[in-house]
N, C-alpha and C positions, 0 to 999 in steps of 0.2 A: 117523368117523375119517378118511375120504378128504378131506372138506371142511376138517378141522382141519389136515391136512398141507399142503394147498394154501395156506391162510392163513399158516401159519408160514413156508413157503418164500417167499411173496410179501413178507411183512414183512421177512424177512431180506434179501431182495434190495434193498428200499428202504433199509434201514439201511446196508448195505454201500455203496450208491451215495453216501449222504451222507457216510459216513466216508471215502469215497475222494476227496471234493472237497478241493482245496488250500485253506489258510487265506487269508482276505482280507487284502490289504495295509492298513496303517494309514491312508494317505490315502483309500482307498476307504471304510473304515469311517467316517471323519470326514465324507466327502461324503454318505453315506447318513444319518448322524446329522442333518446340516443339513436334508436333505430331510424327514426325519421331523418335526423341530422346526417347519419351515415349515408342514407339513400340520396339525400340532397348533394352531399359532397361527391359521391360517385357520379351522379348525373352531371354536375359541374365539370368534373375532371374529364368525363367522356366528351362533353361538348368542346372543352378547351383543346383536347388532343385532336379531335376530328377536324375542327376549323382553325387550328394553329393560332389560337388567341394569345398565347404567351409571348411569341416573338413580336406580334403586333403591338401588344401593350408595352413590351420592353422598348421597342423602337420609338413609340410615342413618348414615353417618359424620358428617354435619352435626348430626343429632340427638344423637349421642353426644358430640360436641364441645361442643354447647350445654349438655348436662346436666352435663358436667365443669365448664364455666365457671360455671354457676349454683351449683354446690357450692362452688367457690372463693370466689365473691362472698359466699355465706352464711357461710363460715368467716371472711372478712375482717370482715363485719358483726358477728360475735359477739365480735371482739376489742375492741369499744368504740368504733370509729370510726363516725361518722355516715355515712349513705348518701351525702350530698352530698360527703363527703371522699373516698369510695372510687370512686364512679361519677358522672360528670357528668350533668347534665340532658340527656336526648336530645330533640331537637326533631324530632318526627315530625308526621304529619298531625294526630294528637290530642296536642297538646303538653301536657306536665305540668310544673307548678311544684312546688317543695318548700318555699318560704318566701314570705312577703309581699314580700320584696325581689325575688324572681324574678317575681312577678306584676306589680309596678310596672314592672320593667325591660321586661317583654314589652309591657305596655300603652303605654308611652312609645315603645318601638321601632316599634310598628305605628301610632302616633298613633291609637289605638283610639277608635271612636265609642262614646259612652255616653249614657244618659238620666239626667238629674238630676231627682229627684222631691222635692217638698215636701209638707207636710201642710196641708190646708185643708178646713174643714167636716167634720172627722173622717175624711177619706179622702185617700189618696195622689193627688197632682196633678202632672202633668208640668210642670216649670219650664223646662227647656231641653234641647236636644240639643247635645252638646259633643264635642270631640276632646281626648283626654288628651295634653297637650303636654310635661309634665315633672314633676319632683318636687323638693321642697325639704325634706328630712327627712321628717316625717310629713305634710307638705302636698302636695297634688296640684294642679298648675296645669292649668287647662282653658281652651280657646278655644271661643267660641260658633259653632256651625254653624246653629242655629235657636233663637232666643229665643222661648219660648212664653208664659211667665207671669213677667214681670220682677219683679212684686211679691213673689215667693217668694225672690228673691235679695237678702235683707236680711242684712247682717253679723250673725252670731250665730245665725241660724236653722238648724235641723237639716235635713239633706237626705240622700237616699240616692242613691248613684252606682251605676247598673246598666249592665253591659256584657255582651257575648256570653259565654256560659258556657264554661268549660274546667275541667280537673282540676288540683288541687293535691294531690299524692299520689294517694290514692284518693277524695278528696272533691270533689264538684262545687261550683264557686264562680262567682258572677257579680256580686257587689255588695259595697259597704262603706258604713258610715254615717259622716257627717262634719258639720262646721259651716262655714258660709260665713265665711271670714276677711276677704276683700276682694272687691270686685266693681266692674268697669268695663264698661259695656255694649258699648263698641267694642273692648275688648281681651280681656276674659275674667274669670275668677274664680280665687281660690285657696281650696281646700277643705281644711280640717284634718281628717284621719282620726281618728275617735274609736272605731273598732272594727277588728278584724281582718277579713279577707275571708271572706265567707260566701255563702249562697245565699238569694235571695228570689224569689218568683213575680213575674215582670214584670207580669202582669195580675192584679189583685186579684180581679175578678169574671169568671166565665166568660161569654162571649157565647153567645147562642142565636139561630140563624137563625129568621126568621119564615116558617114554611112556608105558612100560610094567611093571606093579607093581610086577610081579612074579620074576623080575630080582634082586630085592633088599629087604632085610629083616632088620628090625631095632628092637633093644631093648634099652631102656633108663632107667638108674638108677640115681636118684638125690642123691648127696653125699655132705658131709660137707667139703668143701675145699680140702686140700691135705690129709685129714685123711680117707684113704680107704684101704681096703685089697682086691685085685683082686680075690684071691682064694676063700675067704669067700663070696665075692659078687656073683661070678658066681655059687657057690655051694649051698648057703643057702638063698640068697635074691631074692625075686620076683621082676622082672622089674616093674617100674611104668607105662611104656608104651610099648606095643608090636605091631609091624606092620609086619604081616606075611600073605600076601595074596597068597593063593595057586592058585587062578584063576585070570585072567586079569580082571581089573575093567574098567567100562566105564569112559569117561572123567569127566562127572559131577556126582560125587558120594559123599555120606555122610559117607562112610566107611573110616576107618583109611587108609591113604596112604602117600607116599613120594611125596612132591610137586616138589622139585628140589634139585640138588646136585652140588657141585663144589669142587675144591681142598681145599677150605678154610672153607667149612661148608655145611649145608643142612637145608632144611625146611620140616616140616611134618605137617600133620593134624591127630590128634589122640585123644584118650580119656584116662584119668587117671583111672587105675584099682580101684576097690573098696578097700579102705584102703590104697591106694597108696599116695605118696607125690605129692602135687601140685608143678608145676614148674613155676617159675617166672624169670623175667629178672635178669641176673647176677648170677643165681644159677649155681653151678658146677655140671656136669653130667658125667657119663661114657656111651659112645655109643658103643654098640656091633653091627656091621654091617656085613652082608653077601652080597657080590656083585657077581653076576653070570658072569663068564668068558667064553664066547662062544668058544674061541680057545681051552681051556682046558676042556670044558664041565664039569666044577665043580664050586662050590662057593668058593670065596676067603674071608676068615674072616679078620676083622679089629676090633681092640679095641682102642678107642680114648678117651682121656681126653678132655672135651669140656666145653663151657660155653653157657648158654641160652642168646641170644641177643634180643629176642622178644617173647612176649606171648600175644595172643589175642583170646578171646572167639569167637567161630563160631556158637554157639547155638547147641541145642540138645546134650549137653554134650561133644561136640568136641572143641578142642583148636588148634589153629595154633601156632606152635613153630618153631623158627629158632635158630640154634646152630652154634657157631664158633669153629672150631677145634683148639685146643691148642697144643697137642702133641700126638704121637702114643704111645701105651703101648704094652708091650710084652704079648702075649697070652700064657697061660700055654699049653704045648704040648698036654697034655691029653684032653684039651678042644677044640682043633681046629676042630675036626669033630663032636662035640656034642653041639655046641653053640645053634643050633636050632634043634628041633626034626625033624627027617626025612630029613635032608638037603641033604643026598646022594640020596635019592629017588626023591627029588625035582629036583636035578641036572639031573638025568636020564630022568625025564619027560620032562624037557626043551630041553635036547639033542635029544630026540626021540619023538617029538610030534605026536599025533595020526592023 
């Protein structure tokens, strides 16, 4: 009871004190309001900086705006207008075309580089490297950057024009088919398109690196076109290049070796023997190859008529050569086991490593 009376008297004193205070003037109230507002603003700013609220809010608003824009575009598209009429083609890092006209416009604008392939011996062959210079209706005008096989540029012959891939809509494209309309070696060619733009593999056959150089042996003879005698060549003529590594070679080597091989050709680094014939692009060659077959534990011989597609000096007397296979040749039976010296011993060594 005593404590209760004390509390009541104390609280009553406090209440009477506040009731007794005079009312605050209006200017003072406004002043205190501004102070309170400033404190609130400072607190909000401190919290926003500390917890990075501004970027989060901005990202959220941008997402909402983008969603609304997509919905509006979808509604416009459903009214029957084409996408090209409602939204222009956006040229970003991954440029997209919507029509063949867009594709041609882009290629001409960039003077795009392209490979022109023809058909020979049943397989695709590089005819030239060109730049796309202009269009004339369905005709594509090209200028030559590097003429590789002039014989494939015959008016009326079918070719494939292959350029760097990009997107048309959601489809990846990099090529079209056409026919040579006209051709001038020093000026260029006109190719009439016979197809829409599509996609083809630039390389028909996948290349394989030769990991162990002991598994493949090569001999190369340069010849004059179709004028050759296989029996005479194998019996009496020294190869211009020989690659016959009896031991495995390290990856970075200056010795002659096979770089890679596919069903359509191979690349080598080798040196021309003293007194041998230099080999340049478009030269015809005979390739004698031995490829080790692990299942049979023997070397399989191959004799191939081929053409040099590239020749580049590597220094120190070495040359990098690439060859395209044109057709297989029949090997004289008496030469199958003697194309390389000691090939039977080499096979036994690989079959029974120490």
